[in-house]
Backbone bond lengths (Angstrom), bond angles and torsions (degrees), N, CA, C in turn:
res aa  C-N    CA-C-N  psi(-1)  N-CA   C-N-CA  omega(-1)  CA-C   N-CA-C  phi
1 M - - - 1.451 - - 1.525 110.63 -
2 K 1.462 112.73 -38.72 1.491 116.20 -178.61 1.457 110.85 -69.94
3 K 1.428 113.05 -36.41 1.494 113.77 -178.53 1.471 108.74 -72.36
4 K 1.256 125.54 -32.78 1.510 124.86 178.80 1.480 105.56 -65.12
5 Y 1.283 119.70 -43.86 1.492 125.29 -176.74 1.518 109.96 -61.43
6 L 1.381 115.02 -46.91 1.504 118.70 179.72 1.451 110.29 -68.53
7 F 1.385 118.82 -34.05 1.444 118.22 178.22 1.554 111.08 -62.17
8 I 1.371 113.41 -49.82 1.449 116.39 176.54 1.418 116.48 -55.61
9 L 1.328 109.37 -44.11 1.537 116.61 -177.98 1.583 111.90 -61.86
10 S 1.363 115.20 -40.55 1.405 118.42 178.73 1.455 113.80 -68.49
11 I 1.370 116.07 -37.27 1.532 120.75 176.52 1.463 106.66 -61.91
12 F 1.392 119.30 -47.93 1.482 120.54 -177.89 1.535 110.88 -61.28
13 L 1.345 118.26 -42.13 1.473 120.44 179.60 1.565 110.72 -66.22
14 I 1.315 118.78 -40.60 1.458 119.74 172.99 1.509 115.78 -60.20
15 S 1.392 108.96 -43.85 1.515 111.10 179.28 1.518 113.73 -66.73
16 L 1.364 114.71 -32.49 1.524 120.61 178.85 1.453 109.58 -68.05
17 L 1.361 114.53 -43.35 1.455 120.10 -179.02 1.528 112.80 -66.24
18 Y 1.385 118.00 -34.32 1.462 125.28 177.27 1.544 104.98 -66.25
19 L 1.323 118.21 -46.47 1.455 121.26 -172.88 1.541 108.75 -66.76
20 V 1.324 118.26 -39.63 1.512 121.94 179.97 1.451 107.37 -61.66
21 I 1.356 119.34 -50.25 1.480 127.68 -174.45 1.590 107.07 -61.04
22 H 1.312 111.97 -49.64 1.466 118.55 179.99 1.514 113.97 -62.99
23 F 1.401 118.13 -42.90 1.343 121.42 -177.66 1.571 107.70 -65.62
24 N 1.399 120.23 -47.24 1.485 122.97 175.41 1.521 117.55 -51.86
25 F 1.479 110.77 -47.17 1.388 116.86 177.19 1.604 113.72 -61.67
26 F 1.301 108.90 -45.19 1.413 114.67 -177.02 1.614 111.95 -68.32
27 K 1.297 117.13 -31.13 1.444 124.45 -178.74 1.587 109.28 -69.79
28 E 1.397 109.93 -43.13 1.421 119.96 178.46 1.567 111.83 -61.82
29 K 1.304 113.73 -41.84 1.476 122.78 178.53 1.496 109.43 -60.16
30 I 1.356 118.04 -49.75 1.396 126.64 178.85 1.499 112.21 -57.94
31 N 1.367 112.72 -49.37 1.498 119.02 176.26 1.603 114.83 -55.36
32 K 1.383 111.24 -43.21 1.462 113.52 -179.89 1.487 108.91 -69.50
33 S 1.331 119.26 -41.62 1.503 122.60 179.49 1.531 108.40 -59.65
34 L 1.436 120.01 -45.91 1.474 120.23 176.09 1.468 112.80 -57.93
35 N 1.392 115.28 -52.01 1.435 118.79 -177.97 1.514 110.91 -54.11
36 L 1.309 118.78 -45.48 1.424 122.60 -177.90 1.526 110.70 -61.73
37 E 1.312 112.75 -46.69 1.491 117.02 174.57 1.506 115.28 -57.22
38 N 1.346 114.21 -46.15 1.509 117.66 175.70 1.399 113.90 -63.10
39 S 1.294 117.01 -40.11 1.478 118.72 174.77 1.508 117.44 -58.98
40 K 1.333 112.59 -38.51 1.453 119.51 178.98 1.501 110.64 -69.06
41 K 1.398 111.69 -39.71 1.533 118.45 178.37 1.488 105.01 -59.05
42 T 1.334 123.47 -52.73 1.482 128.23 -174.18 1.470 110.41 -63.21
43 E 1.364 118.42 -34.27 1.461 121.03 178.25 1.624 107.01 -68.53
44 N 1.302 112.07 -43.24 1.538 117.32 -178.45 1.543 106.12 -63.80
45 L 1.315 119.56 -47.56 1.397 122.97 174.31 1.503 117.64 -47.19
46 D 1.416 110.25 -51.30 1.418 121.91 -179.35 1.498 110.12 -61.19
47 D 1.352 114.75 -44.55 1.472 119.70 -176.39 1.434 107.53 -64.17
48 N 1.340 116.96 -45.22 1.570 117.69 -174.61 1.511 112.99 -69.97
49 S 1.389 115.32 -32.38 1.403 116.53 -175.33 1.501 114.45 -85.38
50 Y 1.304 116.02 -21.68 1.508 122.64 -176.27 1.569 111.82 -107.57
51 S 1.242 115.39 -52.69 1.457 115.04 -167.74 1.487 112.78 -63.33
52 S 1.401 120.37 -29.20 1.429 123.76 171.91 1.429 115.15 -85.69
53 N 1.312 118.54 -15.54 1.410 123.55 -174.79 1.499 118.18 -98.63
54 I 1.362 113.69 -26.88 1.507 118.80 -178.52 1.447 112.54 -113.39
55 M 1.295 113.20 131.60 1.562 116.61 177.56 1.570 106.03 -120.84
56 K 1.302 111.47 153.02 1.525 120.09 177.72 1.532 112.27 -113.30
57 D 1.224 114.85 151.44 1.485 122.89 175.82 1.562 110.92 49.16
58 I 1.277 118.06 61.08 1.442 120.20 -177.69 1.507 111.90 -97.51
59 S 1.293 118.35 158.30 1.465 124.27 -179.64 1.571 108.10 -150.04
60 Y 1.344 118.09 133.73 1.400 122.67 178.07 1.662 108.61 -129.54
61 S 1.290 116.96 138.42 1.397 119.94 174.71 1.525 109.46 -130.81
62 S 1.321 115.46 148.23 1.463 119.21 178.62 1.499 108.34 -146.67
63 I 1.312 115.85 140.15 1.486 120.12 172.64 1.500 107.85 -122.45
64 D 1.432 114.69 136.59 1.372 115.79 177.83 1.521 111.10 -93.36
65 L 1.325 118.78 -178.33 1.485 122.78 -174.84 1.510 115.21 -62.78
66 K 1.322 112.38 -20.36 1.464 116.74 -176.67 1.612 107.35 -91.72
67 G 1.276 118.27 -4.88 1.468 121.79 -175.99 1.422 119.26 90.70
68 N 1.353 115.68 4.71 1.516 118.29 174.54 1.553 109.88 -73.61
69 K 1.316 115.00 137.11 1.446 121.92 -173.49 1.490 111.84 -117.86
70 Y 1.311 117.45 133.29 1.397 125.41 175.53 1.465 113.23 -122.92
71 T 1.410 119.56 120.83 1.497 124.03 -175.44 1.633 105.65 -121.00
72 I 1.281 112.70 127.70 1.445 112.15 174.12 1.519 107.09 -131.12
73 S 1.379 115.26 145.89 1.487 115.35 178.44 1.583 104.47 -143.37
74 A 1.335 111.00 157.56 1.557 116.89 179.24 1.436 110.06 -150.61
75 E 1.311 115.33 153.54 1.509 118.98 177.38 1.466 110.33 -68.42
76 R 1.323 118.01 -26.90 1.469 119.19 -172.43 1.549 106.44 -154.55
77 A 1.394 113.80 139.17 1.497 119.76 177.59 1.532 107.59 -135.17
78 E 1.355 113.19 141.84 1.456 118.52 179.76 1.552 103.18 -126.06
79 A 1.348 116.48 124.99 1.505 122.74 178.39 1.581 107.72 -74.09
80 D 1.333 115.49 140.07 1.487 122.75 167.72 1.511 107.70 -69.13
81 Y 1.380 115.61 126.78 1.474 118.71 178.83 1.508 111.88 -64.24
82 Q 1.367 118.19 -35.21 1.440 118.80 -174.25 1.498 109.67 -87.95
83 N 1.322 119.32 -17.78 1.445 121.35 177.62 1.521 109.30 -139.64
84 G 1.262 121.49 103.06 1.535 126.16 -173.25 1.477 106.87 -67.59
85 N 1.342 125.32 -20.04 1.430 124.75 -173.93 1.607 108.98 -82.69
86 I 1.343 115.95 -9.30 1.482 117.91 -178.40 1.540 106.90 -104.24
87 L 1.316 114.96 125.52 1.527 125.76 173.77 1.590 112.40 -109.95
88 Y 1.223 112.47 136.63 1.542 118.94 171.59 1.517 103.72 -100.80
89 L 1.333 115.34 124.91 1.443 123.06 -174.56 1.516 112.91 -117.25
90 T 1.369 113.77 149.13 1.415 123.80 178.32 1.531 108.95 -120.49
91 N 1.305 119.87 143.54 1.462 128.33 -178.32 1.549 106.46 46.44
92 V 1.319 116.04 81.85 1.411 125.01 -170.74 1.579 111.33 -101.77
93 K 1.317 110.42 140.97 1.573 119.09 175.18 1.520 107.75 -138.90
94 A 1.399 112.71 131.13 1.515 116.27 -177.22 1.549 107.96 -138.37
95 I 1.314 111.87 146.32 1.488 118.17 173.66 1.397 108.82 -129.25
96 I 1.439 115.95 129.29 1.446 120.49 171.68 1.479 110.09 -107.10
97 N 1.359 120.95 117.08 1.349 126.51 176.45 1.522 113.51 -107.63
98 L 1.340 116.27 99.93 1.478 121.76 -177.18 1.422 107.31 -86.34
99 V 1.338 121.43 147.58 1.518 125.38 174.77 1.455 111.07 -62.95
100 N 1.253 115.58 123.96 1.499 128.36 176.09 1.629 113.06 64.63
101 L 1.300 109.94 23.13 1.564 113.72 174.64 1.509 106.93 -138.69
102 E 1.415 108.40 158.69 1.536 117.76 -175.59 1.609 106.26 -62.76
103 K 1.397 110.90 151.43 1.403 116.00 177.57 1.495 109.83 -78.63
104 I 1.390 113.67 157.67 1.367 124.04 -179.45 1.554 110.83 -120.94
105 Q 1.332 117.00 123.33 1.467 120.45 -172.24 1.606 104.60 -109.54
106 I 1.340 106.66 142.10 1.543 114.45 -175.77 1.556 104.13 -134.19
107 T 1.421 117.72 138.50 1.364 121.07 169.27 1.490 105.54 -137.68
108 S 1.435 116.80 152.23 1.462 120.83 177.62 1.594 108.15 -162.66
109 D 1.338 116.56 164.71 1.357 123.78 174.91 1.541 112.68 -65.28
110 Y 1.391 113.23 -47.14 1.372 120.95 -176.24 1.512 115.04 -134.66
111 G 1.332 115.02 164.77 1.469 115.43 178.53 1.584 110.81 -158.45
112 R 1.291 116.02 167.48 1.441 122.57 178.79 1.581 105.99 -136.57
113 Y 1.267 115.45 109.66 1.543 119.12 -165.98 1.551 104.65 -115.13
114 N 1.334 115.11 134.78 1.425 124.18 174.23 1.517 111.61 -104.02
115 S 1.297 118.64 106.12 1.381 124.39 -172.25 1.569 112.07 -65.24
116 T 1.306 115.67 -21.81 1.510 119.44 -179.25 1.472 112.54 -76.64
117 N 1.314 119.81 -52.12 1.420 121.55 179.38 1.557 120.41 -113.42
118 Y 1.461 111.00 7.94 1.421 125.72 173.20 1.564 112.33 65.42
119 D 1.414 120.75 7.21 1.394 123.01 176.25 1.646 108.14 -60.09
120 T 1.241 116.40 139.81 1.417 120.92 -174.80 1.528 111.33 -136.14
121 I 1.362 114.34 133.10 1.478 116.52 169.41 1.471 109.19 -105.74
122 F 1.316 121.93 125.44 1.488 126.24 177.70 1.501 105.35 -104.45
123 S 1.329 115.69 137.20 1.455 116.08 176.31 1.524 110.31 -144.25
124 E 1.410 111.17 152.76 1.476 122.36 -179.72 1.543 111.59 66.40
125 N 1.311 111.42 119.33 1.566 124.32 178.67 1.582 108.94 49.81
126 V 1.295 114.52 48.00 1.406 117.85 175.82 1.571 113.94 -74.56
127 I 1.247 118.45 133.16 1.447 124.24 176.59 1.384 111.62 -133.71
128 I 1.475 111.66 127.49 1.397 121.37 -177.65 1.512 109.06 -120.11
129 S 1.339 115.88 130.42 1.509 115.48 176.77 1.528 111.00 -141.33
130 Y 1.371 112.38 137.37 1.415 118.87 173.83 1.555 108.64 -156.46
131 L 1.287 110.89 133.52 1.599 121.55 -171.10 1.466 106.18 53.44
132 Y 1.294 119.38 -117.06 1.571 121.59 -175.30 1.486 106.36 -109.37
133 N 1.307 120.48 21.82 1.452 121.91 179.04 1.500 109.37 -106.19
134 Y 1.363 113.95 141.87 1.479 117.77 -176.44 1.552 105.85 -142.76
135 I 1.287 118.37 122.41 1.474 124.33 -178.31 1.448 111.10 -124.57
136 T 1.344 114.61 129.86 1.495 121.72 172.86 1.449 111.25 -114.22
137 S 1.366 119.33 141.45 1.524 119.89 178.29 1.518 107.11 -161.76
138 G 1.263 115.35 -179.28 1.495 122.57 177.29 1.526 113.48 -100.92
139 Y 1.430 113.59 -11.96 1.476 112.63 -175.73 1.532 107.33 -152.81
140 L 1.272 116.85 141.42 1.459 123.01 176.64 1.514 111.96 -144.06
141 D 1.335 117.04 123.01 1.435 125.24 177.94 1.503 108.31 -105.06
142 F 1.331 116.74 107.60 1.455 123.78 -172.20 1.550 109.02 -109.41
143 S 1.366 123.49 133.30 1.391 127.21 176.94 1.462 110.48 -140.43
144 L 1.396 117.17 114.90 1.391 121.68 178.21 1.588 110.82 -70.66
145 Q 1.360 111.09 -27.49 1.546 113.43 -176.64 1.563 107.39 -68.59
146 R 1.331 119.63 -43.99 1.434 121.32 -177.66 1.513 115.78 -95.91
147 N 1.399 112.90 7.46 1.409 127.24 176.60 1.470 111.12 45.45
148 S 1.492 113.86 51.52 1.409 114.16 -179.91 1.548 111.54 -143.53
149 M 1.316 116.13 158.42 1.432 122.39 173.13 1.563 108.53 -122.73
150 I 1.335 121.46 126.61 1.437 122.57 175.56 1.501 104.97 -108.52
151 I 1.276 119.04 119.55 1.458 124.32 -168.69 1.569 104.60 -115.17
152 T 1.426 120.00 123.17 1.398 117.84 178.00 1.566 110.17 -140.94
153 K 1.250 114.58 -176.22 1.588 122.18 -177.55 1.507 114.41 65.60
154 N 1.250 115.44 97.08 1.595 122.68 175.52 1.545 109.48 55.11
155 V 1.299 114.62 51.73 1.538 117.11 178.05 1.468 111.24 -71.10
156 I 1.409 114.62 129.42 1.474 119.11 171.41 1.467 102.80 -128.83
157 Y 1.395 115.17 122.83 1.507 123.68 -173.29 1.538 104.98 -118.46
158 T 1.331 111.05 118.26 1.557 116.53 -176.74 1.492 108.55 -118.08
159 N 1.345 116.91 124.42 1.561 115.76 167.63 1.468 103.76 -124.27
160 L 1.424 112.14 -166.14 1.410 118.58 -174.51 1.620 117.85 -57.76
161 E 1.299 109.29 -25.98 1.625 115.81 -173.59 1.519 112.78 -105.53
162 N 1.429 114.52 -41.10 1.431 114.80 -168.69 1.597 111.42 -131.77
163 V 1.343 108.10 160.36 1.474 115.64 171.12 1.498 102.19 -117.14
164 L 1.350 118.18 125.82 1.489 121.60 -177.11 1.516 112.52 -122.22
165 K 1.259 117.44 139.45 1.561 120.28 176.32 1.589 105.74 -121.57
166 A 1.321 114.10 123.42 1.447 120.98 178.40 1.515 111.00 -141.85
167 D 1.388 113.02 179.52 1.537 116.99 178.74 1.426 107.82 -89.92
168 V 1.361 118.52 -40.55 1.418 121.02 -172.11 1.588 108.80 -141.56
169 V 1.346 109.06 142.26 1.468 119.33 176.73 1.584 105.26 -132.31
170 E 1.307 115.42 117.23 1.495 118.50 177.19 1.530 106.96 -114.85
171 M 1.341 112.44 130.61 1.453 121.62 -169.71 1.530 111.21 -128.84
172 D 1.460 119.03 127.82 1.325 117.48 167.11 1.551 108.20 -83.35
173 I 1.327 118.02 122.54 1.406 118.79 -171.82 1.526 116.88 -73.74
174 K 1.296 114.18 -13.95 1.503 118.60 178.09 1.553 108.97 -91.09
175 T 1.257 115.98 -47.91 1.577 118.79 -174.36 1.432 107.93 -92.81
176 K 1.356 123.85 -15.28 1.423 126.08 -176.99 1.484 112.67 67.41
177 D 1.295 120.23 9.58 1.502 129.43 172.14 1.539 105.25 -55.57
178 T 1.319 116.55 125.01 1.457 121.25 -176.60 1.479 115.12 -125.23
179 K 1.278 116.78 134.81 1.436 121.03 173.11 1.507 110.13 -114.35
180 I 1.327 118.81 128.82 1.433 121.37 -176.08 1.537 107.42 -128.67
181 Y 1.367 116.39 126.06 1.398 119.06 -177.20 1.556 113.67 -156.70
182 M 1.379 113.91 169.05 1.446 121.13 175.15 1.451 112.96 -100.86
183 L 1.327 124.05 151.71 1.414 121.50 -176.47 1.560 108.91 -77.07
184 E 1.237 121.77 -28.14 1.447 123.22 177.60 1.416 111.57 -105.40
185 N 1.370 118.85 130.81 1.407 121.19 -176.96 1.512 120.60 -57.10
186 Q 1.381 113.49 -32.94 1.430 114.77 -175.77 1.598 112.99 -78.16
187 K 1.363 109.65 -7.09 1.550 110.25 -179.84 1.533 108.46 -93.58
188 K 1.289 117.81 151.36 1.407 125.30 179.54 1.522 115.22 -114.54
189 I 1.239 113.96 148.05 1.469 120.56 -179.67 1.603 106.75 -70.49
190 N 1.301 112.70 133.50 1.510 117.99 -178.00 1.558 109.36 -95.25
191 I 1.438 110.50 114.67 1.473 116.20 -176.89 1.561 108.35 -117.48
192 K 1.307 116.84 131.86 1.497 118.09 174.42 1.599 106.04 -124.46
193 N 1.207 116.39 130.19 1.451 123.27 178.50 1.528 105.85 -85.66
194 K 1.375 116.04 123.65 1.486 125.81 -179.11 1.444 113.70 -57.62
195 N 1.441 116.53 -38.86 1.355 124.35 -177.09 1.593 113.65 -67.07
196 L 1.392 113.95 -31.02 1.393 118.64 -178.90 1.497 112.90 -89.58
197 Y 1.452 116.93 -32.75 1.452 123.62 -169.09 1.580 108.58 -111.76
198 G 1.265 119.66 0.40 1.441 118.78 -174.50 1.546 111.43 79.05
199 N 1.350 118.92 -147.69 1.417 119.49 -179.84 1.492 111.93 -97.64
200 N 1.294 125.49 4.02 1.508 127.59 -176.97 1.530 109.11 -72.30
């Protein structure tokens, strides 16, 4: 009787051990399979969401009926999902070549470009240069349609004679007519004459 009991017990223990080993092995195999599948899904999601949406080293040029040319380039561009005509740019360079007028060069860290009407928002470390004029700011709203640049956020405007600090500079890019002002009436535009104060 004891032998029979021991035999049944040993069979039971061996079966239990086999089931535990088999279950663990099977479970590990399932986990590996699921992880691999999830990894592939994630890679596919990443590929779908980024490869079609992000472009590198892009450049766009446009010429209007009057012959004015606008060229913009960036190290990276990301299309807006809701509006494919809007591109978000990084490390931006732009050149505005107006007929019979000097060219205007613009650089900035970031930009928002509308490929339909060429309107562009430049932001962070904006630098605008033309002839002997040099403007730095944090934000520039440029429109070829309205022929204007609206420059704001810590504007410093330097020319051959003066260094000027203001809140806003509005410029007609064709006539170069410029409005410079502060947003608050009690504040005054800060102007330093280079001849009197040197280059500071």
